[in-house]
Every structure is written in C-alpha cells, then in structure tokens.
SEGU-772929 format. One line per field, with one value per residue (C-alpha): residue number from 1; residue in one letter; chain; x, y, z. Coordinates in steps of 0.25 Angstrom, whole numbers, plus 2048, in hexadecimal, padded with zeros to 3 digits. Example, Ala and Ser with C-alpha at 12.3 -4.5 7.8 and 13.67 -1.06 7.14 Angstrom:
<recs>
num: [1_2]
residuo: [A_S]
cadena: [A_A]
u: [831_837]
v: [7EE_7FC]
w: [81F_81D]
</recs>
This chain:
<recs>
num: [1_2_3_4_5_6_7_8_9_10_11_12_13_14_15_16_17_18_19_20_21_22_23_24_25_26_27_28_29_30_31_32_33_34_35_36_37_38_39_40_41_42_43_44_45_46_47_48_49_50_51_52_53_54_55_56_57_58_59_60_61_62_63_64_65_66_67_68_69_70_71_72_73_74_75_76_77_78_79_80_81_82_83_84_85_86_87_88_89_90_91_92_93_94_95_96_97_98_99_100_101_102_103_104_105_106_107_108_109_110_111_112_113_114_115_116_117_118_119_120_121_122_123_124_125_126_127_128_129_130_131_132_133_134_135_136_137_138_139_140_141_142_143_144_145_146_147_148_149_150_151_152_153_154_155_156_157_158_159_160_161_162_163_164_165_166_167_168_169_170_171_172_173_174_175_176_177_178_179_180_181_182_183_184_185_186_187_188_189_190_191_192_193_194_195_196_197_198_199_200_201_202_203_204_205_206_207_208_209_210_211_212_213_214_215_216_217_218_219_220_221_222_223_224_225_226_227_228_229_230_231_232_233_234_235_236_237_238_239_240_241_242_243_244_245_246_247_248_249_250_251_252_253_254_255_256_257_258_259_260_261_262_263_264_265_266_267_268_269_270_271_272_273_274_275_276_277_278_279_280_281_282_283_284_285_286_287_288_289_290_291_292_293_294_295_296_297_298_299_300_301_302_303_304_305_306_307_308_309_310_311_312_313_314_315_316_317_318_319_320_321_322_323_324_325_326_327_328_329_330_331_332_333_334_335_336_337_338_339_340_341_342_343_344_345_346_347_348_349_350_351_352_353_354_355_356_357_358_359_360_361_362_363_364_365_366_367_368_369_370_371_372_373_374_375_376_377_378_379_380_381_382_383_384_385_386_387_388_389_390_391_392_393_394_395_396_397_398_399_400_401_402_403_404_405_406_407_408_409_410_411_412_413_414_415_416_417_418_419_420_421_422_423_424_425_426_427_428_429_430_431_432_433_434_435_436_437_438]
residuo: [M_E_L_K_D_K_L_V_S_S_F_F_A_Y_E_D_G_L_D_V_H_S_P_I_H_D_I_C_S_D_A_M_K_K_F_D_K_K_G_F_P_T_R_K_E_E_A_W_K_Y_T_S_L_N_A_I_L_K_Q_N_Y_S_L_F_P_K_G_D_T_G_L_E_F_K_D_V_M_R_Y_F_I_H_D_I_D_S_Y_K_I_A_F_V_D_G_R_Y_S_S_N_L_S_A_T_S_H_E_G_L_D_I_C_L_M_S_S_A_L_S_K_P_K_Y_R_A_V_I_E_K_Y_F_N_R_A_A_N_T_E_D_S_L_T_A_L_N_T_A_F_L_K_E_G_A_F_I_N_I_P_K_G_K_V_V_D_K_P_I_Q_I_L_H_F_S_T_G_K_E_P_A_M_M_L_Q_P_R_N_L_I_I_V_G_E_N_A_Q_V_Q_I_I_E_R_H_Q_N_L_T_E_N_P_V_L_T_N_V_V_T_E_I_F_A_D_K_Q_A_L_V_D_Y_Y_K_I_Q_N_D_N_Q_A_A_S_L_I_D_N_T_Y_I_M_Q_E_K_N_S_H_A_S_V_H_T_F_S_I_G_G_N_L_T_R_N_N_L_N_F_Y_H_K_D_E_Y_I_T_S_T_L_K_G_I_T_I_I_G_E_K_Q_H_V_D_H_H_T_L_V_N_H_V_H_P_N_C_E_S_H_Q_D_Y_K_G_I_Y_A_D_R_S_T_G_V_F_N_G_K_V_I_V_E_K_E_A_Q_K_T_N_A_F_Q_Q_N_N_N_I_L_L_D_D_K_A_T_I_N_T_K_P_Q_L_E_I_F_A_D_D_V_K_C_S_H_G_C_T_V_G_Q_L_D_E_E_A_L_F_Y_L_R_S_R_G_I_P_V_K_E_A_K_A_L_L_M_Y_A_F_A_N_N_V_L_E_S_V_K_I_P_E_V_K_A_R_I_N_K_L_I_A_R_K_L_G_V_N_L_G_F_E_L]
cadena: [A_A_A_A_A_A_A_A_A_A_A_A_A_A_A_A_A_A_A_A_A_A_A_A_A_A_A_A_A_A_A_A_A_A_A_A_A_A_A_A_A_A_A_A_A_A_A_A_A_A_A_A_A_A_A_A_A_A_A_A_A_A_A_A_A_A_A_A_A_A_A_A_A_A_A_A_A_A_A_A_A_A_A_A_A_A_A_A_A_A_A_A_A_A_A_A_A_A_A_A_A_A_A_A_A_A_A_A_A_A_A_A_A_A_A_A_A_A_A_A_A_A_A_A_A_A_A_A_A_A_A_A_A_A_A_A_A_A_A_A_A_A_A_A_A_A_A_A_A_A_A_A_A_A_A_A_A_A_A_A_A_A_A_A_A_A_A_A_A_A_A_A_A_A_A_A_A_A_A_A_A_A_A_A_A_A_A_A_A_A_A_A_A_A_A_A_A_A_A_A_A_A_A_A_A_A_A_A_A_A_A_A_A_A_A_A_A_A_A_A_A_A_A_A_A_A_A_A_A_A_A_A_A_A_A_A_A_A_A_A_A_A_A_A_A_A_A_A_A_A_A_A_A_A_A_A_A_A_A_A_A_A_A_A_A_A_A_A_A_A_A_A_A_A_A_A_A_A_A_A_A_A_A_A_A_A_A_A_A_A_A_A_A_A_A_A_A_A_A_A_A_A_A_A_A_A_A_A_A_A_A_A_A_A_A_A_A_A_A_A_A_A_A_A_A_A_A_A_A_A_A_A_A_A_A_A_A_A_A_A_A_A_A_A_A_A_A_A_A_A_A_A_A_A_A_A_A_A_A_A_A_A_A_A_A_A_A_A_A_A_A_A_A_A_A_A_A_A_A_A_A_A_A_A_A_A_A_A_A_A_A_A_A_A_A_A_A_A_A_A_A_A_A_A_A_A_A_A_A_A_A_A_A_A_A_A_A_A_A_A_A_A_A_A_A_A_A_A_A_A_A_A_A_A_A_A_A_A]
u: [800_805_808_7FD_7F2_7F7_7F6_7E8_7E3_7E9_7E3_7D4_7D9_7E0_7D4_7CC_7D3_7D2_7C8_7BC_7BB_7C8_7CC_7D4_7CC_7C7_7D3_7DA_7D1_7D1_7E1_7E1_7D8_7E2_7EE_7E5_7E3_7F1_7F9_808_810_817_822_818_814_81C_81F_824_82C_83A_835_830_828_828_832_830_81F_822_825_81A_818_811_808_803_810_80B_812_81A_829_82F_839_841_846_855_852_84E_855_85F_854_84E_856_858_861_856_84A_83D_830_82E_823_828_821_826_820_815_812_814_81F_81C_82A_831_82A_828_81B_814_806_80C_807_808_805_80F_80A_804_7FA_7F2_7F1_7EB_7E2_7DB_7D9_7CE_7D6_7DE_7D3_7D1_7E1_7E1_7D5_7DC_7E9_7E9_7EA_7EA_7F9_7FC_7FA_7ED_7EF_7FD_7FB_806_801_7F3_7F9_7FE_7F2_7EA_7F2_7F4_7F6_802_80B_80F_805_80C_804_80B_801_802_80E_816_824_828_833_83A_839_830_834_82C_832_82C_834_832_838_837_82E_826_82D_828_821_818_817_80E_810_807_80D_804_80C_804_80D_804_806_813_817_824_829_835_832_83B_837_83D_83A_843_842_849_84B_84E_840_838_830_828_823_818_818_80E_812_807_80D_806_80E_804_808_816_819_826_829_835_835_841_840_84C_84B_856_850_857_855_848_840_838_831_825_825_81A_81A_80F_812_808_80C_804_809_817_81A_827_828_836_839_847_847_855_853_85F_85A_84F_84A_841_83D_833_830_824_825_819_818_80A_80A_7FC_801_80B_81A_81C_829_82C_839_83E_84B_851_85D_85E_86A_868_870_86E_861_859_84E_84A_83F_83D_82F_82B_820_81E_812_813_804_806_80F_81B_820_82D_832_841_844_853_855_863_866_872_871_87A_87A_86D_864_859_854_848_845_838_835_829_826_819_816_808_804_7FF_80E_815_821_824_833_836_844_847_854_858_866_86C_879_87B_886_885_883_876_870_863_85C_84F_84D_841_83F_833_82D_81E_81D_810_813_81C_822_82A_839_83B_845_849_853_85C_86A_870_87F_88A_894_89D_8AA_8B2_8AC_8AE_8BE_8BF_8BB_8C4_8D0_8CD_8D0_8C1_8BE_8B4_8A9_8A9_8AC_89F_897_89B_896_889_888_88A_880_875_878_86E_863_869_86B_85C_85A_855_856_865_864_85D_868_872_86B_86A_879_87B_872_878_887_883_87C_888_892_89A_89D_8A0_8A2_899_88A_886]
v: [801_80E_818_821_815_811_81F_821_813_816_824_81D_814_821_82A_820_824_831_83B_840_84C_84F_85D_857_84A_84F_856_848_841_84C_84C_83E_83F_848_840_833_83D_842_838_839_844_841_846_84A_855_861_864_855_855_851_84A_83B_834_827_820_824_820_811_80D_806_811_80F_819_817_811_80C_80B_813_813_816_820_827_836_830_828_835_83F_843_847_852_85F_85A_865_870_871_86D_869_85B_854_846_83B_82D_827_830_830_839_836_83D_838_83F_84C_858_85F_86A_871_87D_889_883_875_86C_85F_854_856_84A_852_85F_856_850_859_864_86F_86F_86D_87C_87C_86F_875_883_87E_86F_86D_87B_87F_871_86F_866_863_85C_84E_84B_855_84F_841_847_84D_841_838_843_83E_843_84F_85C_866_873_87F_88C_896_8A4_8AC_89F_89E_88F_88E_882_87C_870_863_85A_84C_842_833_826_81A_80F_807_805_801_80D_818_825_831_83D_847_854_861_86C_879_887_892_89D_8AC_8B1_8A4_89D_88F_886_878_86C_860_853_845_83A_82C_823_817_812_80F_818_823_82D_83B_843_84F_85B_867_872_881_88D_899_8A4_8B3_8B7_8A8_8A2_893_88E_87F_876_868_85E_853_84A_83D_82F_829_822_82E_837_844_84B_858_863_86F_87A_887_893_8A0_8AC_8BB_8BD_8B0_8A9_89A_893_884_87E_871_869_85C_854_845_83C_835_83E_84A_855_862_86A_878_881_88F_896_8A5_8AA_8BA_8C5_8C5_8B6_8B1_8A2_89B_88E_888_87A_872_866_85B_84D_844_835_832_83D_847_853_85C_86B_870_87E_887_896_89C_8AC_8B1_8BE_8CA_8CC_8BE_8B7_8A9_8A4_897_891_882_87C_86E_866_858_84C_83E_83C_845_84D_85C_863_871_877_885_88D_89C_8A1_8B0_8B3_8C0_8C6_8C3_8CF_8D2_8C4_8BF_8B2_8AC_89D_896_887_884_877_86E_861_859_84E_84C_844_84D_855_860_866_875_87E_88B_892_8A0_8A3_8B2_8B9_8C6_8D1_8D7_8CC_8C8_8B9_8B1_8A3_89A_88D_887_87A_877_870_874_87F_879_886_888_879_879_887_87D_871_87B_87E_870_86C_85F_85D_857_861_86D_868_868_876_87B_874_879_888_885_880_88A_896_88D_888_897_898_88C_894_887_885_877_873_87B_872_866_869_86C_85E_858_85F_85B_84C_84C_853_848_853_859_868_86B_876_87D_887]
w: [800_7FD_807_803_803_811_817_811_817_824_825_826_832_838_835_83E_849_847_851_847_84F_84F_846_83E_83A_82D_82A_82B_821_817_818_814_809_803_804_7FF_7F2_7F1_7F7_7FA_7F1_7E5_7DC_7D2_7DC_7D9_7E8_7E9_7DC_7E3_7EF_7EC_7F8_7F1_7F8_807_803_800_80E_816_822_82F_831_840_847_854_863_86C_868_876_870_87C_87B_87B_86F_867_86E_863_85A_863_864_873_878_879_882_879_877_870_869_865_85C_85A_84F_84E_85C_866_870_87E_883_878_87A_882_87D_884_887_891_888_87B_874_871_86F_865_858_85E_86B_864_85B_866_871_870_874_867_85E_859_857_84E_847_845_841_83C_82E_82A_826_81F_811_811_802_804_804_80F_818_816_81A_826_82A_828_831_83B_848_851_84F_857_85C_861_864_869_86D_86A_870_875_873_874_87E_878_86A_866_860_858_856_84E_851_848_84E_843_84A_83E_831_82B_830_82B_834_832_83E_83E_846_849_84D_852_857_85B_85A_85F_863_85F_860_85A_855_850_848_845_83F_844_83F_848_841_831_82F_825_82A_822_829_824_82E_82D_836_836_83C_83F_842_849_849_84C_850_84F_84A_849_845_841_83A_83B_831_833_832_82D_820_822_825_81B_81F_81A_821_81E_826_825_82B_82D_832_836_838_83C_83E_83D_838_835_831_830_82A_82B_822_825_825_820_814_80D_813_80E_815_810_818_815_81B_81A_81D_823_826_824_82A_82C_82A_825_827_81F_821_81E_81D_817_816_810_809_804_7FE_807_802_808_801_807_802_807_805_80B_806_808_809_810_810_818_81B_81A_816_816_810_811_80F_80E_807_808_800_7FF_7F8_7F1_7FA_7F3_7F8_7F4_7F7_7F2_7F9_7F4_7FA_7F6_7F6_7F4_7ED_7FB_802_7FF_806_806_80A_806_804_7FF_7FE_7FC_7FB_7F9_7F8_7F1_7F6_7EC_7DE_7E1_7EB_7E5_7EA_7E2_7E7_7E2_7EB_7E6_7E8_7E4_7E5_7E2_7EA_7E4_7F0_7F7_7F8_7F5_7F2_7EF_7EA_7EB_7E9_7E6_7E7_7ED_7F8_7F6_7F1_7F4_801_803_7FE_809_814_811_80E_81E_821_822_81E_812_81A_824_819_812_81F_822_814_817_825_820_814_81E_829_826_828_835_839_83C_844_852_85B_85E_860_854_84B_854_850_842_840_846_83D_833_836_839_82A_824_82C_832_840_83E_84D_84C_84B_842]
</recs>
C-alpha cells in the first residue's frame, strides 16, 4: 500500500477517537479531504522542481507509535542547550515527556497542544488562532492538520518578557522500524511581549523517521519573536518544516535556521505582514555533504507600507550534496516605503555538489528599496594560499575561510550559548578544532 493510501485509510480510524465537539474536528476532516485530493507534492509542481520526496515515501512508516520509551535526561542531555536555564517542552516519538520537560502556567502558558485543545479555558484562543496563519491549501500542511494530536502550545500575554528561552525538542527512539511524526506548534506572542525559542528534532537511532511539522506564530503589536531552528539530525531522518508567521504593527520576528544534518530537509518559511512598521529577519546557514539535500523556500508578503525584511542565507556543499534556495518577496501596490533585502551566497567544495538558487522579487509599488542576489563559487584560492603561507594547514585554512563566510549570520544570534553550540557543530561538520569562537 502506498503511503498516501495508508494515511487516508488510517485517518478514518483516527477520526473515531476525535471529540466531535472539539473546535477543530471539522477542520481536521476538511484537511484530510484536501490531502486526499492533492496527495504528496511532486517535481511537476514548480515549488518542488528540485526536491523529490519519492525515496523517503517508500518506507512503511508507523503512524501511531505506542508505549513509554523511558528516556532519561542523561540520555539526551547533549541535544539540549543545557548550559542555560530554560523552559523545556520535550516529546518522545510524538508523545509528551514530562520528565524531560519544564513547562509553566505562571503568568504565561508554556504547555501542550493537547491541553489547549481539550480544556474549555483555551477554546476561544484556539478558535481565534488555530489554522489562521497556515496555508490550508498546502497538502503537507493539510496532512499535519488532519492528524493533529500533540505539539507545543505557547501563549505569552500582553507586556510579558519571558525571562528565559523556551526549548522545543522532538526525539525519535527507533522503537518502530520506520516512523512518521506530525507535530503541531501554536505560538502566540501578545502585544509588547518578547520570547526566544529554540527548536530541534533528533533521531536517536538509524531507523528511518519522517517528520512533517507545522508551526504557527502570531506576533501582536510591538512583539519580539526570536526563533532558532537547529537541524543537525542523522542520515536516517528527513524533515519537512512548515512555519507560518503573522505579524502585527511594529512587531519584529526573526528566524535563524541552521541546517547541518539529516537526509532530506525542506524548510517552508512564510511571513505575512498585517500592518505597518513591521520587521522580518530570515537568516540561515547550510553545511552538508555526502548525499544530503536541503531545500529552503521563503516567502515575505509585504502588504502594508513602511515595513522591512532582511534575508541572508549561506550554503556550503560538499560531496554529492544538493542545496535549493527559493526566496520570494512580494511587495503589494499599497506597500510603499518598503525596504526588502534578499541574498543567497553559496560555496561548492566538490564538482558533484549542486545548488539551485532562485531569489525572486515581485514588486507592484514604486517607492521602495528592494534588492536581491545570489552567488555560487569556490573558496578563494588566493586567500587560501595566504593562510597556508602563514603556516596554517590546508584543512584548517579552508575551515577558517568557511567560518568567515558564514560569520555575518552567526553575528546576529542573540543567545550566546546557541551561538557557541552552532560554532561547535560547524567545526565538527568541517572536521576541525579551530580553538576559538566567532
């Protein structure tokens, strides 16, 4: 049985367990109908031209893993940013793990989607926000919505500055021969509130896992959202990440995506502006090798005047790896005084490495400052010769140049411990120990 047919047939059994009085019951049913009609995206679609899902869809994924895995913090501590005090929401094989988590309801809600969906006190919030930012016509988003069961629910009230970062971690134990996970996160940041969030997905074995995650983020007036995605999974893990961010007046939302590991990774990052004086920041570093594949698709939709967006993605590709960058900025007719910047720079370390880059601007206003560009090349031979002439071995010299290449993205990381962790991950990926942090 093909995976699509298995998902559709499994949904009917899953639907029997849903509360018919739940505010999302009809939404889930409608979402499955859309997925059944559209199925998984193929390379015939322009947005998926350079990314095929065929290989990862051949697995016989378990959809509903059962039982307690008994993970202890010492088993997974290295995957947390453990040298900072933080709130934690951890999931193991799609289920909430209380012993790995540190949640809160003291003046804010850092808890679970299942709680928000089942408790009457959250019903108004769910009805107002759930599925309001997501692209309901996207088949993979619809699939996630249909099987909605668990994820992170974060609700920061007006004027609240969260005192420490929030970590969201999803672990796969390999208890099943192959597993498919569908986490759903809903994050609401109230007027003049501030929050920092770190998200990570980690497969703990070599058994295949496919994660199809959807995150909706709502930034109210003057809100500040600082979001970090650490993607350093093993070669048996594939990730499809759909993130939708809706911003109100004077808000600032930034997302840093660090794609260093995994088999196939697809990041769909979408920003929607709902008022004036909004700032959106999208930055990323991709360093992959072997036959890894990373695809970044970004969208910033400027609808109102006096807004800014800044995109800066750096990619380093070795061996037979493949990178894709498709960044789109839309400036509507009413969005005068828009300032939009988009840049994608790439280094190919081997002849068989590939990058497909397509920065796009669609401008319908006439009083704007917009620019975009991309570069594809190799390491600077003159710079490499200079470093080697100073006694630096070739491997370390190449690593220094690659660190310098990615440094302007790292400079904007606001959590020092996250920056230090990313530096270590990059050094490990490059196979060197430089002895300093940028």
